[in-house]
Backbone as JSON Lines, residues from 0, in Angstrom:
{"i":0,"aa":"M","n":[-8.74,-36.4,9.21],"ca":[-8.11,-35.47,9.2],"c":[-8.98,-33.93,8.94]}
{"i":1,"aa":"P","n":[-9.74,-33.06,9.87],"ca":[-10.38,-32.11,9.28],"c":[-10.22,-31.37,8.12]}
{"i":2,"aa":"K","n":[-10.89,-30.88,7.48],"ca":[-10.26,-30.13,6.22],"c":[-10.3,-28.69,6.84]}
{"i":3,"aa":"K","n":[-9.43,-27.66,6.16],"ca":[-9.54,-26.59,6.73],"c":[-10.42,-25.91,5.92]}
{"i":4,"aa":"C","n":[-10.94,-24.8,6.76],"ca":[-12.2,-24.1,6.2],"c":[-12.11,-23.17,5.22]}
{"i":5,"aa":"L","n":[-12.25,-23.23,3.57],"ca":[-11.39,-22.72,2.44],"c":[-12.45,-21.06,2.74]}
{"i":6,"aa":"I","n":[-11.37,-20.42,1.84],"ca":[-12.38,-18.85,1.72],"c":[-13.15,-19.13,0.09]}
{"i":7,"aa":"P","n":[-14.14,-18.41,0.75],"ca":[-14.97,-18.8,-0.81],"c":[-14.44,-17.6,-2.04]}
{"i":8,"aa":"L","n":[-14.63,-18.25,-2.95],"ca":[-13.82,-17.65,-4.66],"c":[-14.5,-16.37,-4.63]}
{"i":9,"aa":"T","n":[-15.47,-15.65,-4.22],"ca":[-15.63,-14.36,-4.75],"c":[-14.65,-13.51,-3.85]}
{"i":10,"aa":"N","n":[-14.29,-14.21,-2.47],"ca":[-13.38,-13.12,-1.38],"c":[-11.85,-13.62,-2.05]}
{"i":11,"aa":"L","n":[-11.71,-14.43,-2.38],"ca":[-10.35,-14.61,-3.08],"c":[-10.13,-13.93,-4.51]}
{"i":12,"aa":"D","n":[-11.31,-13.52,-5.23],"ca":[-11.45,-12.46,-6.37],"c":[-10.68,-10.79,-6.1]}
{"i":13,"aa":"E","n":[-11.58,-10.86,-4.71],"ca":[-11.22,-9.27,-3.9],"c":[-9.68,-9.25,-3.36]}
{"i":14,"aa":"A","n":[-9.21,-10.36,-2.54],"ca":[-7.87,-10.32,-2.61],"c":[-7.28,-10.4,-3.17]}
{"i":15,"aa":"A","n":[-7.38,-10.82,-4.56],"ca":[-6.22,-10.9,-5.89],"c":[-6.09,-9.34,-6.52]}
{"i":16,"aa":"L","n":[-7.35,-8.81,-6.27],"ca":[-7.46,-7.39,-6.91],"c":[-6.23,-7.0,-5.71]}
{"i":17,"aa":"C","n":[-6.77,-6.97,-4.69],"ca":[-5.8,-6.13,-3.85],"c":[-4.24,-6.55,-3.82]}
{"i":18,"aa":"L","n":[-3.65,-7.75,-3.52],"ca":[-2.72,-8.09,-4.23],"c":[-2.3,-7.44,-5.4]}
{"i":19,"aa":"K","n":[-2.76,-7.52,-6.36],"ca":[-2.55,-6.63,-7.82],"c":[-2.22,-5.03,-7.48]}
{"i":20,"aa":"T","n":[-3.03,-4.55,-6.63],"ca":[-2.8,-3.11,-6.74],"c":[-1.22,-2.93,-5.69]}
{"i":21,"aa":"L","n":[-0.95,-3.94,-4.55],"ca":[0.36,-3.63,-4.22],"c":[1.87,-4.21,-4.71]}
{"i":22,"aa":"A","n":[0.96,-4.95,-5.96],"ca":[2.22,-5.6,-6.69],"c":[3.04,-4.67,-7.47]}
{"i":23,"aa":"H","n":[3.49,-3.51,-7.03],"ca":[4.72,-2.7,-7.98],"c":[5.44,-2.06,-7.13]}
{"i":24,"aa":"P","n":[6.65,-1.78,-7.03],"ca":[7.84,-1.75,-6.56],"c":[7.5,-0.67,-5.93]}
{"i":25,"aa":"H","n":[7.23,0.45,-6.61],"ca":[7.07,1.83,-5.62],"c":[6.03,2.1,-4.84]}
{"i":26,"aa":"R","n":[5.08,1.11,-5.21],"ca":[3.6,0.91,-4.3],"c":[4.35,0.03,-3.02]}
{"i":27,"aa":"L","n":[5.09,-0.54,-3.24],"ca":[5.31,-1.7,-2.08],"c":[6.82,-0.97,-1.22]}
{"i":28,"aa":"R","n":[7.65,0.11,-1.83],"ca":[8.45,1.14,-0.81],"c":[7.49,2.21,-0.37]}
{"i":29,"aa":"M","n":[6.28,2.63,-0.79],"ca":[5.44,3.32,-0.23],"c":[4.56,3.12,0.75]}
{"i":30,"aa":"I","n":[4.55,2.19,0.79],"ca":[3.94,1.45,1.95],"c":[4.87,1.02,3.2]}
{"i":31,"aa":"Q","n":[5.94,0.7,2.73],"ca":[6.71,0.21,3.67],"c":[7.4,1.36,4.59]}
{"i":32,"aa":"M","n":[7.43,2.6,3.82],"ca":[7.21,3.93,4.52],"c":[6.42,4.43,5.34]}
{"i":33,"aa":"L","n":[5.26,4.22,4.92],"ca":[4.11,4.46,5.52],"c":[3.62,4.21,6.54]}
{"i":34,"aa":"L","n":[4.39,2.69,6.71],"ca":[3.69,1.79,7.95],"c":[4.51,2.67,9.37]}
{"i":35,"aa":"D","n":[5.5,3.11,8.91],"ca":[6.3,4.1,10.08],"c":[5.93,5.79,10.29]}
{"i":36,"aa":"G","n":[4.77,5.66,9.36],"ca":[4.17,7.32,9.67],"c":[3.86,7.91,8.42]}
{"i":37,"aa":"E","n":[3.55,9.0,8.73],"ca":[2.59,9.75,7.36],"c":[3.87,10.37,6.61]}
{"i":38,"aa":"Y","n":[3.4,10.49,5.68],"ca":[4.61,11.41,4.5],"c":[3.58,12.08,3.4]}
{"i":39,"aa":"T","n":[4.47,12.98,3.02],"ca":[3.7,13.82,1.54],"c":[4.03,13.21,0.64]}
{"i":40,"aa":"V","n":[3.49,13.41,-0.63],"ca":[3.48,13.14,-1.56],"c":[5.18,13.02,-2.38]}
{"i":41,"aa":"G","n":[5.21,14.69,-2.17],"ca":[6.73,14.82,-2.5],"c":[7.95,13.7,-1.97]}
{"i":42,"aa":"E","n":[8.25,13.59,-0.47],"ca":[8.69,12.85,0.0],"c":[8.63,11.46,-0.63]}
{"i":43,"aa":"L","n":[7.49,10.88,-0.83],"ca":[7.32,9.56,-0.94],"c":[7.82,9.57,-2.68]}
{"i":44,"aa":"A","n":[7.41,10.4,-3.38],"ca":[8.01,10.56,-4.36],"c":[9.86,10.39,-5.04]}
{"i":45,"aa":"E","n":[10.13,11.57,-4.22],"ca":[11.48,11.35,-3.82],"c":[12.23,10.26,-3.6]}
{"i":46,"aa":"A","n":[11.52,9.47,-2.54],"ca":[12.21,8.31,-2.42],"c":[11.88,7.0,-3.17]}
{"i":47,"aa":"C","n":[10.86,7.62,-3.62],"ca":[10.79,6.42,-5.06],"c":[11.63,6.96,-6.39]}
{"i":48,"aa":"E","n":[12.2,8.14,-6.31],"ca":[12.79,8.67,-7.69],"c":[12.22,8.77,-8.51]}
{"i":49,"aa":"I","n":[10.87,9.34,-8.58],"ca":[9.5,9.43,-9.19],"c":[9.27,10.65,-9.24]}
{"i":50,"aa":"P","n":[8.41,11.01,-10.5],"ca":[8.0,12.58,-10.48],"c":[6.55,12.4,-9.23]}
{"i":51,"aa":"S","n":[6.6,13.66,-8.71],"ca":[5.52,13.94,-7.95],"c":[4.04,13.07,-8.34]}
{"i":52,"aa":"H","n":[3.72,13.26,-9.82],"ca":[2.74,12.93,-10.4],"c":[2.42,11.5,-10.58]}
{"i":53,"aa":"M","n":[3.39,10.85,-10.63],"ca":[3.42,9.64,-10.91],"c":[3.17,9.11,-9.57]}
{"i":54,"aa":"A","n":[3.56,9.3,-8.28],"ca":[3.6,8.95,-7.04],"c":[1.92,9.59,-6.31]}
{"i":55,"aa":"S","n":[1.38,10.61,-7.11],"ca":[0.1,10.9,-6.6],"c":[-0.93,9.67,-7.39]}
{"i":56,"aa":"E","n":[-0.36,9.11,-8.67],"ca":[-1.14,8.15,-9.18],"c":[-1.5,6.77,-8.47]}
{"i":57,"aa":"H","n":[0.03,6.26,-8.03],"ca":[0.42,4.77,-7.4],"c":[-0.37,5.24,-5.82]}
{"i":58,"aa":"L","n":[-0.01,6.41,-5.38],"ca":[-0.96,6.57,-4.13],"c":[-2.78,6.65,-3.88]}
{"i":59,"aa":"G","n":[-3.37,7.23,-5.06],"ca":[-4.56,7.32,-5.38],"c":[-5.12,5.82,-5.35]}
{"i":60,"aa":"K","n":[-4.48,5.0,-6.69],"ca":[-4.66,3.42,-6.53],"c":[-4.91,2.97,-5.32]}
{"i":61,"aa":"M","n":[-3.97,3.02,-4.19],"ca":[-4.07,2.38,-3.17],"c":[-4.95,2.85,-2.31]}
{"i":62,"aa":"K","n":[-5.05,4.46,-2.32],"ca":[-6.31,4.83,-1.19],"c":[-7.63,4.16,-1.85]}
{"i":63,"aa":"D","n":[-7.96,3.94,-3.06],"ca":[-8.97,3.81,-3.96],"c":[-9.33,2.37,-3.16]}
{"i":64,"aa":"R","n":[-8.43,1.74,-3.34],"ca":[-8.37,0.29,-2.68],"c":[-8.27,0.31,-0.77]}
{"i":65,"aa":"G","n":[-8.52,1.34,-0.6],"ca":[-8.7,1.74,1.18],"c":[-7.6,0.96,1.64]}
{"i":66,"aa":"F","n":[-6.36,1.05,1.39],"ca":[-5.14,1.16,2.27],"c":[-4.53,1.94,2.87]}
{"i":67,"aa":"L","n":[-4.78,3.43,1.84],"ca":[-4.36,4.61,2.88],"c":[-5.39,5.54,2.92]}
{"i":68,"aa":"T","n":[-5.31,6.45,3.94],"ca":[-5.7,7.85,3.66],"c":[-5.32,8.9,3.65]}
{"i":69,"aa":"A","n":[-5.89,10.05,3.06],"ca":[-4.93,11.02,2.8],"c":[-5.57,12.47,3.68]}
{"i":70,"aa":"E","n":[-4.68,13.0,3.79],"ca":[-5.17,14.42,4.57],"c":[-4.43,15.63,3.85]}
{"i":71,"aa":"R","n":[-5.48,16.65,3.59],"ca":[-4.89,17.68,2.91],"c":[-4.51,18.98,4.11]}
{"i":72,"aa":"R","n":[-3.21,19.7,3.78],"ca":[-2.88,20.22,5.0],"c":[-1.71,21.52,3.98]}
{"i":73,"aa":"G","n":[-2.8,22.33,3.78],"ca":[-2.31,23.65,3.05],"c":[-2.27,23.1,1.47]}
{"i":74,"aa":"R","n":[-1.01,23.16,1.28],"ca":[-0.83,22.65,-0.37],"c":[-0.49,21.06,-0.21]}
{"i":75,"aa":"S","n":[0.36,20.86,0.71],"ca":[0.56,19.32,0.67],"c":[-0.87,18.22,1.15]}
{"i":76,"aa":"M","n":[-0.06,17.18,0.44],"ca":[-1.03,16.02,0.86],"c":[-0.53,15.06,1.48]}
{"i":77,"aa":"Y","n":[-0.75,14.75,2.86],"ca":[-0.4,13.37,3.81],"c":[-1.17,12.12,4.14]}
{"i":78,"aa":"Y","n":[-0.58,11.02,3.39],"ca":[-0.9,10.24,3.46],"c":[-0.27,8.92,4.47]}
{"i":79,"aa":"T","n":[-1.46,7.86,5.11],"ca":[-1.1,7.44,6.5],"c":[-1.89,5.78,5.61]}
{"i":80,"aa":"V","n":[-1.42,4.74,6.26],"ca":[-1.72,3.64,6.14],"c":[-3.12,3.24,7.0]}
{"i":81,"aa":"A","n":[-3.93,3.2,5.87],"ca":[-5.58,2.92,6.93],"c":[-5.68,1.36,6.74]}
{"i":82,"aa":"E","n":[-5.01,0.42,6.27],"ca":[-4.93,-0.91,6.69],"c":[-3.77,-1.6,7.01]}
{"i":83,"aa":"R","n":[-4.05,-1.71,8.57],"ca":[-2.41,-2.04,9.39],"c":[-2.34,-3.77,9.02]}
{"i":84,"aa":"S","n":[-2.97,-4.46,8.39],"ca":[-2.74,-5.64,8.09],"c":[-1.66,-5.93,6.95]}
{"i":85,"aa":"L","n":[-1.4,-4.55,6.35],"ca":[-0.24,-4.51,5.33],"c":[0.83,-4.25,6.13]}
{"i":86,"aa":"E","n":[1.14,-4.19,7.53],"ca":[1.99,-4.87,8.12],"c":[2.86,-6.16,7.96]}
{"i":87,"aa":"S","n":[1.92,-7.32,8.14],"ca":[2.21,-8.52,7.99],"c":[2.61,-8.8,6.32]}
{"i":88,"aa":"I","n":[1.9,-8.23,5.31],"ca":[2.39,-8.2,3.86],"c":[3.71,-8.01,3.6]}
{"i":89,"aa":"L","n":[4.13,-6.93,4.18],"ca":[5.33,-6.24,4.42],"c":[6.37,-6.92,4.94]}
{"i":90,"aa":"G","n":[5.67,-7.36,6.4],"ca":[7.1,-8.2,7.1],"c":[7.14,-9.47,6.08]}
{"i":91,"aa":"C","n":[6.29,-10.21,5.26],"ca":[7.05,-11.57,4.32],"c":[8.08,-11.54,3.59]}
{"i":92,"aa":"I","n":[7.36,-9.89,3.03],"ca":[8.36,-9.3,1.8],"c":[9.93,-8.93,2.54]}
{"i":93,"aa":"E","n":[9.96,-8.64,3.38],"ca":[10.99,-7.88,4.05],"c":[11.68,-9.28,4.4]}
{"i":94,"aa":"K","n":[11.07,-10.33,5.23],"ca":[11.96,-11.44,5.37],"c":[12.85,-12.34,4.46]}
{"i":95,"aa":"R","n":[11.31,-11.83,3.19],"ca":[12.02,-12.88,2.05],"c":[13.07,-12.18,1.05]}
{"i":96,"aa":"F","n":[12.97,-10.77,0.63],"ca":[13.6,-10.39,-0.19],"c":[14.62,-9.5,0.59]}
{"i":97,"aa":"G","n":[14.44,-9.17,1.89],"ca":[15.08,-8.19,2.78],"c":[16.3,-8.09,3.17]}
């Protein structure tokens, strides 16, 4: 039987870092919301029941990892999903835990 081609360990290191970034309930909630459209920091903070500065920290980490994009409009920062493959990850989570 042919063996499946394995992902190089260096790539798996990067994958593990990405999963660590997502491995937080507030970040997962934010991603779940952002997969349906754009939101402000305040809207995401309210949905997560946390202060805006904490939401900004979570969003910044996910943006730095390349999962999100941000656009400033006036005094508000709007976030959107940049990495559409997050749909698959959240789909698995929703199927298992939703």
